[in-house]
C-alpha positions in Angstrom: 82.9 -126.6 170.4 84.2 -124.3 173.1 84.4 -127.2 175.6 86.3 -129.3 173.1 88.8 -126.4 172.6 89.2 -126.0 176.3 89.9 -129.7 176.7 92.5 -129.7 174.0 94.1 -126.6 175.5 94.3 -128.3 178.9 95.7 -131.5 177.4 98.3 -129.5 175.5 99.3 -127.7 178.7 99.6 -131.0 180.5 101.8 -132.4 177.7 104.0 -129.3 177.8 104.4 -129.6 181.6 105.4 -133.2 181.2 108.0 -132.2 178.6 109.3 -129.4 180.8 109.6 -131.8 183.8 111.4 -134.4 181.7 113.8 -131.9 180.3 114.5 -130.4 183.8 115.1 -133.9 185.1 117.5 -134.8 182.3 119.4 -131.5 182.8 119.7 -132.1 186.5 121.1 -135.6 185.9 123.5 -134.2 183.3 124.6 -131.5 185.8 125.3 -134.2 188.4 128.5 -135.1 186.5 131.2 -132.9 188.1 132.9 -132.3 184.8 129.7 -131.0 183.2 128.9 -128.8 186.2 132.4 -127.3 186.2 132.3 -126.4 182.5 128.8 -125.0 182.9 130.0 -122.9 185.8 132.9 -121.6 183.7 130.4 -120.5 181.0 128.4 -118.5 183.6 130.8 -117.3 186.3 133.9 -116.4 184.2 132.0 -114.0 182.0 130.2 -112.7 185.1 133.6 -112.0 186.7 134.7 -110.1 183.6 131.4 -108.1 183.6 132.1 -107.1 187.2 135.6 -106.0 186.5 134.7 -104.2 183.3 131.9 -102.3 185.2 134.5 -101.3 187.8 137.0 -100.2 185.1 134.4 -98.1 183.4 133.5 -96.4 186.7 137.2 -95.8 187.6 139.1 -94.5 184.5 142.4 -95.1 186.2 142.0 -98.8 186.0 144.0 -100.2 183.1 142.4 -102.3 180.5 145.7 -104.2 180.1 144.7 -106.3 183.1 141.8 -108.1 181.4 143.7 -110.8 179.4 145.5 -112.3 182.3 142.5 -111.8 184.5 140.3 -113.9 182.1 143.0 -116.6 181.9 143.4 -116.7 185.6 139.6 -116.9 186.2 139.5 -119.9 183.9 142.3 -121.5 185.9 140.3 -121.0 189.1 137.1 -122.5 187.9 138.3 -125.3 185.6 139.6 -127.4 188.5 138.2 -126.1 191.8 140.3 -128.7 193.8 143.7 -128.1 192.2 146.6 -126.2 193.8 146.1 -123.4 191.2 142.5 -122.9 192.4 143.7 -121.1 195.6 142.2 -117.6 195.8 145.2 -116.3 197.8 147.6 -117.8 195.2 145.5 -116.2 192.4 145.6 -112.7 193.8 149.2 -112.8 195.0 150.5 -114.4 191.8 148.9 -111.8 189.5 150.0 -108.9 191.7 153.6 -110.1 192.2 153.8 -110.7 188.4 152.9 -107.0 187.8 155.4 -105.8 190.4 158.2 -108.0 188.9 157.3 -106.7 185.4 157.6 -103.1 186.5 160.9 -103.9 188.3 162.3 -105.5 185.2 161.2 -102.5 183.2 163.1 -100.2 185.5 166.3 -102.3 185.4 166.0 -102.5 181.6 165.6 -98.8 181.1 168.5 -98.0 183.5 171.1 -100.6 182.8 170.3 -102.5 179.6 170.9 -100.9 176.2 169.4 -103.5 174.0 167.0 -101.9 171.5 163.2 -102.4 171.9 161.0 -104.1 169.4 158.0 -102.6 167.5 156.3 -102.0 170.8 159.3 -100.3 172.3 159.9 -103.2 174.7 163.4 -104.5 175.2 163.8 -108.2 174.6 166.2 -108.5 177.5 163.7 -106.6 179.7 160.9 -109.1 178.7 163.2 -112.0 179.6 164.1 -110.4 182.8 160.4 -109.9 183.8 159.6 -113.5 183.2 162.8 -114.7 185.1 162.1 -112.4 188.0 158.5 -113.6 188.3 159.6 -117.2 188.4 162.3 -116.5 190.9 159.9 -114.8 193.3 156.8 -117.0 193.0 158.7 -120.3 193.2 160.1 -120.1 196.7 156.9 -118.4 198.0 154.8 -121.3 196.5 152.5 -118.9 194.8 153.2 -119.9 191.2 150.3 -118.7 189.0 150.4 -119.2 185.2 148.7 -115.8 184.6 151.4 -114.0 186.7 153.7 -114.2 183.7 151.1 -112.4 181.6 150.9 -109.5 184.0 154.7 -109.3 184.2 154.9 -108.9 180.4 151.9 -106.5 180.2 153.6 -104.3 182.8 156.3 -103.5 180.3 153.7 -101.6 178.2 152.4 -99.5 181.0 153.0 -95.7 180.9 155.3 -94.4 183.7 152.5 -92.4 185.2 150.1 -95.4 185.3 152.4 -98.0 186.9 151.2 -97.7 190.5 147.6 -97.6 189.2 148.3 -100.8 187.2 149.5 -102.8 190.2 146.5 -101.5 192.3 144.1 -102.5 189.4 145.5 -106.0 189.3 145.1 -106.4 193.0 141.5 -105.0 193.2 140.3 -106.8 190.1 141.8 -110.2 191.0 140.4 -109.8 194.6 136.9 -109.4 193.1 137.3 -112.5 191.0 138.7 -114.5 193.9 135.8 -113.4 196.2 133.3 -114.5 193.5 135.1 -117.9 193.2 135.1 -118.4 197.0 131.4 -117.8 197.2 130.7 -120.2 194.3 133.0 -122.9 195.6 131.8 -122.9 199.2 128.1 -122.2 198.7 127.5 -124.2 195.5 130.3 -126.4 194.3 131.1 -128.0 197.7 127.3 -128.3 198.4 126.4 -129.6 195.0 125.3 -133.0 196.4 122.6 -131.2 198.5 121.4 -129.2 195.5 121.7 -131.7 192.6 121.9 -135.3 194.0 118.4 -136.3 194.6 119.3 -139.3 196.8 120.9 -137.0 199.3 117.5 -135.5 200.2 115.3 -138.4 199.1 115.1 -142.1 198.8 114.4 -142.3 202.5 110.8 -143.6 202.2 111.4 -147.2 201.4 108.9 -149.8 200.2 110.0 -153.5 200.6 108.0 -156.2 198.8 108.3 -159.2 201.2 108.9 -161.9 198.6 111.2 -164.9 198.8 113.2 -166.5 201.6 115.6 -163.5 202.0 112.8 -160.9 202.5 113.8 -160.3 206.1 117.4 -159.5 205.2 116.2 -157.2 202.3 113.8 -155.4 204.7 116.7 -154.7 207.0 118.8 -153.4 204.1 116.0 -151.0 203.2 115.6 -149.9 206.8 119.3 -149.1 207.2 119.1 -147.0 204.0 116.1 -145.1 205.4 117.6 -144.7 208.8 120.3 -142.4 207.4 117.7 -139.6 207.2 115.6 -138.3 210.1 112.4 -138.5 208.0 113.0 -142.1 207.0 110.3 -144.7 207.0 109.9 -148.3 205.8 106.7 -149.9 204.4 106.6 -153.7 204.3 104.4 -155.0 201.5 102.8 -158.4 201.2 100.5 -159.3 198.4 97.6 -161.7 198.6 94.7 -162.7 196.3 91.4 -160.7 196.3 89.5 -163.6 197.7 91.7 -163.9 200.8 91.5 -160.2 201.4 87.7 -160.1 201.2 87.2 -163.2 203.4 89.3 -161.9 206.3 89.1 -158.2 206.1 86.2 -157.9 208.5 87.8 -160.3 211.0 91.0 -158.2 211.5 90.7 -156.2 214.7 93.3 -153.5 213.9 92.7 -150.1 212.4 92.7 -150.3 208.6 93.9 -147.8 206.0 92.1 -148.3 202.7 94.4 -148.1 199.6 93.1 -147.6 196.1 95.3 -150.3 194.5 93.9 -152.0 191.4 95.2 -155.2 189.9 95.3 -155.8 186.1 91.7 -157.2 186.1 90.4 -153.9 187.5 89.5 -155.2 191.0 89.7 -152.8 193.9 89.9 -154.6 197.2 93.1 -154.1 199.1 93.8 -153.0 202.6 96.7 -151.8 204.7 97.2 -152.7 208.3 98.7 -150.2 210.8 100.4 -152.2 213.6 100.9 -151.2 217.2 104.4 -150.7 218.5 105.6 -154.0 220.0 108.7 -155.1 221.8 110.3 -156.7 218.8 111.3 -160.3 218.2 112.7 -162.8 215.8 110.5 -163.5 212.7 111.8 -167.0 212.6 110.3 -167.7 216.0 106.9 -166.1 215.2 104.1 -168.6 216.1 100.8 -168.8 214.2 97.7 -170.0 215.9 96.0 -172.8 214.0 92.6 -171.1 214.2 93.8 -167.9 212.4 93.3 -167.3 208.7 96.2 -167.1 206.2 95.8 -163.3 205.9 96.0 -162.8 209.6 99.1 -165.0 209.8 100.6 -162.9 207.0 99.9 -159.7 209.0 101.4 -161.2 212.1 104.5 -162.3 210.2 104.9 -158.8 208.7 104.4 -157.2 212.1 107.1 -159.3 213.6 109.6 -158.2 210.9 108.4 -154.6 211.4 109.0 -154.8 215.2 112.5 -156.1 214.6 113.2 -153.2 212.2 112.0 -150.6 214.6 113.9 -152.1 217.5 117.2 -152.3 215.6 117.2 -149.2 213.5 114.7 -146.9 215.1 112.9 -146.3 211.8 109.2 -146.0 211.6 107.7 -149.1 210.0 104.3 -149.7 208.5 102.7 -152.9 207.2 100.6 -153.1 204.0 98.7 -156.1 202.7 97.5 -155.6 199.2 95.7 -157.6 196.6 97.9 -158.6 193.7 95.7 -160.6 191.3 97.1 -160.1 187.8 100.3 -158.1 188.2 102.4 -158.0 191.4 104.7 -155.5 189.8 101.9 -153.0 189.2 100.6 -153.5 192.7 104.1 -152.8 194.1 104.5 -149.6 192.1 101.0 -148.4 193.0 101.6 -149.2 196.6 104.8 -147.1 196.5 102.8 -144.2 195.1 100.0 -144.5 197.6 102.4 -144.7 200.6 104.6 -141.9 199.3 107.7 -144.1 199.0 110.4 -142.9 196.6 112.6 -146.0 196.8 111.7 -149.7 196.3 114.1 -152.3 197.8 113.2 -155.8 196.5 114.7 -159.2 197.1 116.6 -160.7 194.1 114.7 -163.2 191.9 116.0 -165.0 188.9 114.7 -167.3 186.2 117.1 -169.2 183.9 120.0 -166.9 184.9 118.1 -163.7 184.3 115.8 -161.4 186.3 112.2 -162.4 186.7 109.5 -160.5 184.8 108.5 -158.9 188.1 111.9 -157.3 188.7 112.3 -156.4 185.0 109.0 -154.4 185.2 110.2 -152.7 188.3 113.4 -151.6 186.5 111.3 -150.2 183.7 109.3 -148.0 186.0 109.8 -144.4 187.2 110.8 -145.5 190.7 114.3 -145.7 192.1 115.0 -149.4 192.6 117.5 -151.5 194.7 117.4 -155.2 194.2 119.2 -157.1 197.0 120.6 -160.6 196.6 121.4 -162.1 200.0 124.0 -164.8 200.4 123.8 -165.1 204.2 121.7 -164.0 207.2 123.7 -160.7 207.3 121.7 -157.6 208.5 124.6 -155.1 208.7 126.8 -154.0 205.9 129.8 -152.0 207.1 132.3 -152.9 204.3 130.8 -151.9 200.9 132.4 -152.2 197.5 131.1 -149.9 194.7 132.4 -150.7 191.2 131.6 -147.9 188.6 132.2 -147.3 185.0 131.9 -143.5 185.0 130.5 -140.6 186.9 126.7 -140.6 186.6 123.5 -140.2 188.5 123.4 -144.0 189.2 127.1 -143.9 190.4 126.2 -141.0 192.8 123.2 -143.0 194.1 125.4 -146.1 194.7 128.0 -144.1 196.6 125.3 -142.4 198.7 123.6 -145.7 199.5 127.0 -147.2 200.4 127.8 -144.4 202.8 124.4 -144.8 204.5 125.0 -148.5 205.0 128.6 -148.2 206.1 128.0 -145.3 208.5 130.9 -143.6 210.3 132.5 -146.8 211.5 132.4 -148.6 208.1 134.4 -148.4 204.9 133.4 -147.8 201.3 135.7 -148.8 198.4 134.9 -147.3 195.0 136.6 -149.0 192.1 136.8 -148.8 188.3 138.4 -151.4 186.1 140.6 -150.0 183.3 142.0 -153.1 181.7 145.6 -153.5 180.5 145.7 -150.2 178.5 143.5 -147.9 180.5 144.5 -144.4 181.6 145.1 -144.8 185.4 145.5 -141.1 186.1 142.2 -140.2 184.4 140.5 -143.1 186.2 141.8 -141.9 189.6 140.7 -138.3 188.9 137.2 -139.6 188.0 136.9 -141.5 191.2 138.2 -138.5 193.2 135.4 -136.4 191.6 132.8 -139.0 192.4 133.5 -139.3 196.1 134.5 -135.7 196.8 131.0 -134.5 197.8 130.5 -137.3 200.4 131.7 -137.7 203.9 133.0 -141.0 205.2 136.0 -143.3 205.0 136.7 -144.0 201.3 139.3 -145.9 199.4 139.7 -145.9 195.6 140.9 -148.8 193.5 141.9 -148.9 189.9 142.7 -152.5 188.9 144.1 -153.4 185.5 141.7 -156.2 185.0 138.2 -156.9 183.9 135.3 -156.3 186.2 134.3 -160.0 186.6 137.8 -161.1 187.6 138.2 -158.2 189.9 134.9 -158.9 191.7 135.6 -162.7 191.9 138.9 -162.0 193.6 137.9 -159.0 195.8 134.2 -159.2 196.6 134.5 -161.8 199.4 136.5 -159.2 201.4 133.4 -157.0 201.6 129.9 -157.4 203.1 128.1 -156.0 200.1 128.9 -155.2 196.4 126.7 -152.4 195.0 126.5 -152.3 191.2 124.5 -150.4 188.6 121.7 -152.0 186.6 123.2 -151.0 183.2 119.8 -150.1 181.9 121.3 -147.7 179.3 122.9 -150.5 177.4 121.4 -151.8 174.1 120.0 -155.3 173.6 122.9 -156.1 171.3 125.4 -155.1 174.0 123.6 -157.1 176.6 123.6 -160.2 174.3 127.4 -159.9 173.7 128.2 -159.1 177.3 125.6 -159.8 179.9 125.1 -157.3 182.7 127.6 -157.6 185.5 125.1 -158.8 188.1 124.2 -161.8 185.9 127.8 -162.9 186.0 128.1 -162.9 189.8 126.3 -166.1 190.6 129.5 -167.7 192.1 130.4 -164.7 194.2 129.5 -165.5 197.9 128.8 -161.9 198.8 125.6 -159.9 199.1 124.9 -157.9 196.0 122.7 -154.8 195.6 121.6 -153.7 192.1 120.8 -150.0 191.9 118.9 -148.1 189.3 117.4 -144.6 189.0 113.9 -144.3 187.8 113.2 -142.4 184.6 110.6 -139.8 185.6 
């Protein structure tokens, strides 16, 4: 009884950890959207700024509480759009302080020269108008316009004569504290958010390439160039054979062998991985096969020739794996990725009756990050990359990251979103600006007023590669009405890469 209770307790703990990991993963991907991150930061850092200022005000009784309303409004302006002209810390501090000084100056003029009666607060209407006018006149030519400065100008009219100098000093000190907090947040977190939040920036550099189809060599080179962007990158080339072929020739292979525990659907466990010596490289198309060598030995030689070429051209470490695949090639691919510690699978494109093959469909349903490459030529470098997106998302960030890896410093990445004939162009441009802002490289943004298929048909031939999302979040009804974009690009004579994030 006690053992059963312990087993149930451990099982419940494992389920709880899985739920926690899934919720953490979902939250991280939600926070990847810049708009969500900014609003979350406002909920945290604006109240924190007010707490700091309130603590200071309680410790120094001379600090006026009148400064809090404009300070809260100004703090919101800082954090709500960290890249706008109003999110300048110097403008923030100078604007609030000058507003207070202008308000006090207007109050002095009003008391000395204007005889208009004050309202219920004892404030002259002409004095209030003069305070706002003076603030605008001073801040405009100095280019320090700050919305909250008008608030401090009006609040200065309520300050007691003995507290006026203290009020200005309070505004300056409190706004400086908030500005310092904003600078730390923007430089240490917001501008570095790609490093903290975007998983592809620190991962997706151990790449598994299933060597299937006629374009496997080009796909392997694409995976190698993605891995080459990181110092710890590596590539694993996978070929799958039957159990019988593996068992027959395993003993005849003279190279060192790493045993992998990869099972096929029927439960067999006989697969091997070959580690290859570093060679001088060569062209896989010219690889010769001795007639007295077995099929598996020929497969290994073919893979090693591809691996040599990858190491020579990209400098990325490359390993060769030959695994048994009786029953389910997709399951073998996923298990090989897990055994070789690969966090990205780059597979050649396969279709059947205009749709993806069951092999690729199962890969897309897995927990692994997937890139499916459709090659239209013998291209092995992609310096001009087009990335069409619908919105800011984790998949969109992955696509932009992968595009910058492929283009490198000398290439060019174009990020586009189609808005149709009635779309909001300004909102679309702001969305693209938020998407590419964390990345380095040469970017251009395009907002065409057309549908995605027409845009790609006209524009894609100008680029080496089109990188699109897998659209896995769409319902079956939506897919039936409007097939995924990549299924409508059969006539586009440009390489296409379909990107999808695994759902851990």
